[in-house]
N, C-alpha and C positions, 0 to 999 in steps of 0.2 A: 723129798715128795717137793719139783718145785711150782713156784707157784704160778710158770708163766703157762705151765700144762696142768694141772688140774687146779682151779680158784674159784673157792670161795666166794660165792658173790656179796657182795658188803651189807651188813641191813640186809637180808635172805637170808632162807632155809634151803638154800641150796648152794649147788657147783654146779660146774663150768668146765669141762674138760674140751682147750682152745682148741689141736689142731684132730680132735676128734669127731667135735663143734655136737659134742653129748653136754644136753641138761640131767642132774641126780637127782635126785630128792628121793624124801622117804616119808614113811608115818602118816598117813594123811589121815589116818583111823575117822574116815567118810562115816556117820551114823553115831558117833561119840555124845551128841545131844540128845542121846535116846537115857543113858546110863546116870546124864549130868543132872537130865527132868527129875530123874528117879530118885534121888537128894534131896530132891523142892525147890532147884535155881531153872528159872524161866531163859533155854537158850533156843535161839530162834534157829534153824535148820542152815548152816555153812556147807552145802556146799556148792552154793552158788558161789560165794565168795572166794572158794579155795582155788575154784574154776579158772576165775576169772583176772584171780594174779597169776597162777600160768600158765594162762594162753598169755599176760601184758608179757611174763617172762620168755616166753617163746616169742614173744612181739619185737621184744628187748634181743635177745641172743639167734633169732631164725637157725635152730639146733637141727640136726640131720639125724637123731631120737631122744627119743628121752626114754631112760629110767629110770622106774620107781620099786628104790630098794625093800617092798615089801609095807606090809600092814598097811597096804588101801582102802581096805573097810574092818570097822572096830566089833562087832559086835560077837561072841564067839561065846554058846555051841553052834547059835544056831546067827539071823541077819532078820526085822522085820523088813516090810513090804519095803518101806519108804524106801531103809536101808540100800535093799534091791536096789530098788528102783535108781536113783541116786549115783550109786557107784552104776550103772548100765551107763547113765546118758553120762557121765564124768569119763569114762574108759572110750565110749566113744568121740567126745565133742572133743578128748589131745589126738586120738588115734586119724584123726582125721586132718592134724596138723602138720605132724610126726609118724613117724615108725618110732611105736613105743615098748620094751622091755620092761619085764615083774619078775623081780624074785619074791615070791612067795611067801608072807613070813607067815607068825604064828598064828594070825587072826584071818589070814585067809584061803579061809575054808572053803572051799567053792567058788573058788575067784575066776577061774576058766568057763568054767558056765554063767557065768556074768561080764568074763568081758568078750568085744567084738574077734575073728576069728584070725582079725590083719595082726593083731597083739601077740607076740611070743610070749610062752613063759618058761622062762627056763626054769630048771630043778629050785629045791628048795635049799639049796646044801649051794648053792650060789652056781657062776659063769664066768668066764676070760673068757676077757675080752682087751686085746693089744695087748696082751700083758699086765690087765691091770687086776683082780682079783675083783668081782661087783656081791656081797654077801648079806643078806639081814641080818643075822647076828643068835636064831634063837636055833640056831646048828652049829653041829662042829663041821667047817669046812669040809670037800673034799682035797686030798691032796693037789691037786692040782691047780687051787687057790692057794698050794698054801706055797707051794713055786715061784709063786710070780712079786713081783718085783713090787709092786704098790694093791693096798687091801681095801676096800673102801665097804663100809657097811653101815648100817645105823641099830634100831630096835633098843638100844640105852637108851635112850632119848636124852640124853647126855647138857646137865645145869652144873653151873658151877656156885657153892654154898658159899655168898661174904659176908662178914659179918663186921659193926662199924664199932666203936671205941665202948657204945651203950648192950652193945651183941645183942643189939639189933641184925636179925638174918636176913638178907634178900636172895635169890637166888636166877639165874639171869645163865637161858639156856648159852648152848658155847659150842663150838669145834675142837675134838679131843685128837694130836697127835702124837702117838706112839709106836711104840714095837714091841714086841712080844720077849720074853724073857732069857733071855736065849737055852738056861739049861731046862727049863718050863714046856717049851718047843719041844728042844731036842727028845724031851719023858712022848707026848705025843702026833707027832711024824719024823716022816726021815725026811728029812729037808738039809743042805748044805748051807742055804741061805736067809735074812732074816727080814723080813718084808720091810715096809712103812705102809702103817694104818694109819686110814684120817675115820672117826666118827661123826656121823651126819646129825645131825638136832632136827629135830624133830617139825614136819616142814609145820603141821596145826597147832600151834598155839595150844591149843585146846588140853591138848594132852598132858601138861603137868611133864616134870620131868626126873635122874634118878639121879641126886648129887655126886659128883665124881669123885669126888674130894673125903667127902664122906660114905658114902657109900656102892663106890672102884665102878668098875663095868662089867655091865649086868650078861650075863648069858654066858654057855661056857667058855666064851671068846676071853671074858675078864679074871677066867681062872689059868693063863700064858700070859698078859698083859705085864708089860712091867710098868703096874700103876704111878709108881710116881717119880717116875723118867718124862710120863705122858705129859707132856707143854696144850694148853690152855688156851683157847684161842674168842674171844668173845663173839657176836655178830654180827659188832662194825667192826669187824678185823683188828681188836685191840689183845696184841699177845699179856697175858697178866702174868705167864711163868708157869715154872715148873708145880707138878700138884704137890711134888711130896716138900713146896712150903709151901702149901694153901691149907696145908691139913692144919 
């Protein structure tokens, strides 16, 4: 996966596809504050903060299009009134900046009703653009996605669990660069090549995450990914090696 072509943005949970001038991010989980408050923590609404951060990225990179790889909203099966208003306002603001594509995630029920008509809503099993497959990751992708050179996915909120000499554990959000296990891939799909896969961290830092060196990759794709050979990159760009050395 060429770093000059697809660039994770240093110290941000988003990436930029240079040639296509495309900003990609995922797992905003607008409305997650409601769930956090129910556990006894007083968290203020984060939608404005998220929106301003994305607008700042757009001012910097001037994308022709923005791809949201699912889980724009949080609460399922129903949304709160506040969440519906926040999602509508958010999508209206960013769609006024650039063309917006959405690949619905497992939290995005009724996202079409909350989206301006000018936003492109793709099937939840992904879409193909310039030989790059874009998926959320909660469903098996369509066959054409699996034949692409590169796949960008979300859903798992990847983190890496690190331990010090006193066995104190910390969890850092990360990028996962990986490929499929050849044998498992061929059992599921009739494809002649093995795509390069980049798993994007959750944009909303309140989401938490899954420690990939402990619990692997979530969703159906995790069943066919070669997890031990996956490379881990921290948000600041540091390559900390393959998962098989971090277990």
